[in-house]
C-alpha positions as CSV (number, residue, x, y, z in Angstrom):
1,M,-29.7,-20.0,26.9
2,K,-31.1,-23.1,25.0
3,S,-28.4,-22.6,22.0
4,Y,-25.7,-22.4,24.9
5,V,-26.9,-25.8,26.7
6,Q,-27.2,-27.2,23.1
7,G,-23.5,-26.1,22.0
8,L,-22.1,-27.4,25.6
9,I,-23.8,-30.8,24.9
10,T,-22.7,-30.9,21.2
11,G,-19.3,-30.1,22.6
12,G,-19.1,-32.7,25.1
13,V,-20.4,-35.4,22.7
14,F,-17.5,-34.6,20.2
15,V,-14.9,-34.6,22.9
16,F,-16.2,-37.9,24.5
17,A,-16.0,-39.3,20.7
18,F,-12.5,-38.0,20.1
19,M,-11.3,-39.6,23.7
20,V,-12.8,-42.9,22.6
21,L,-11.3,-43.1,19.3
22,I,-7.9,-42.2,20.4
23,G,-8.1,-44.9,22.8
24,A,-9.1,-47.4,20.2
25,S,-6.1,-46.8,18.1
26,S,-3.4,-48.5,20.4
27,N,-2.3,-51.9,19.9
28,D,-1.0,-54.6,22.1
29,G,2.6,-54.2,21.3
30,E,3.0,-57.4,19.6
31,V,3.0,-56.1,16.2
32,G,6.6,-56.1,14.7
33,R,8.0,-57.7,18.0
34,Y,9.2,-61.2,16.4
35,Q,11.7,-61.7,13.6
36,I,12.3,-64.9,11.8
37,S,15.9,-66.0,10.5
38,T,16.4,-68.6,8.0
39,Q,19.4,-70.4,6.8
40,L,19.9,-72.9,4.0
41,Q,22.7,-75.3,4.6
42,H,23.8,-78.2,2.4
43,Q,24.5,-81.6,3.8
44,H,28.1,-82.6,2.6
45,N,27.7,-86.2,3.7
46,Y,24.6,-86.8,1.6
47,L,24.3,-86.0,-2.0
48,A,22.2,-83.1,-2.9
49,R,20.5,-82.9,0.4
50,F,19.5,-79.5,2.0
51,R,18.1,-78.4,5.2
52,M,16.5,-75.1,6.0
53,Y,16.8,-73.6,9.8
54,E,14.3,-71.3,11.2
55,T,14.8,-69.3,14.1
56,T,12.2,-67.0,15.8
57,I,13.5,-64.2,17.9
58,D,11.7,-62.1,20.4
59,T,13.2,-58.6,19.3
60,K,11.9,-57.2,22.7
61,T,14.0,-59.3,24.9
62,G,16.6,-60.9,22.4
63,E,15.6,-64.4,23.6
64,I,15.0,-67.2,21.1
65,T,11.5,-68.3,21.1
66,K,11.5,-71.2,18.6
67,R,13.9,-73.2,16.6
68,N,13.0,-75.3,13.6
69,W,14.5,-77.2,10.7
70,V,13.0,-78.6,7.5
71,D,14.4,-81.0,5.0
72,A,14.1,-78.7,2.0
73,E,14.3,-81.8,-0.4
74,T,11.2,-83.6,0.9
75,D,8.9,-81.0,2.4
76,N,7.5,-78.5,-0.1
77,K,6.7,-76.0,2.5
78,Y,9.4,-73.8,0.5
79,G,9.1,-75.1,-2.8
80,A,11.7,-76.6,-5.3
81,I,15.2,-75.7,-4.8
82,N,17.3,-75.0,-7.8
83,K,20.4,-77.2,-8.1
C-alpha cells in the first residue's frame, strides 16, 4: 500500500509539473505582429538628396501604427549610401 501511495503522489507531481510547464510556453501574441516597410526616395529638386521612409504596420489589424522619414544623407542611422 505504501508503494501505491508513493506512486500516486509521484504521478501527481509529474502531471502537475507537466501542466505548469505547458502553460509557461504561451506568449502574448506580439511576436511577429508588426512589419516594417522601408522606401528610399531620391529628391529630384535637390542634388544628391535621399530620404528614407519607414512605415510600421500592425499585421493583425492592417493599420499603420507609425510613419517616419529620415534624411539619409545627414542621419547616420542607415550608414553611407553609395552614389
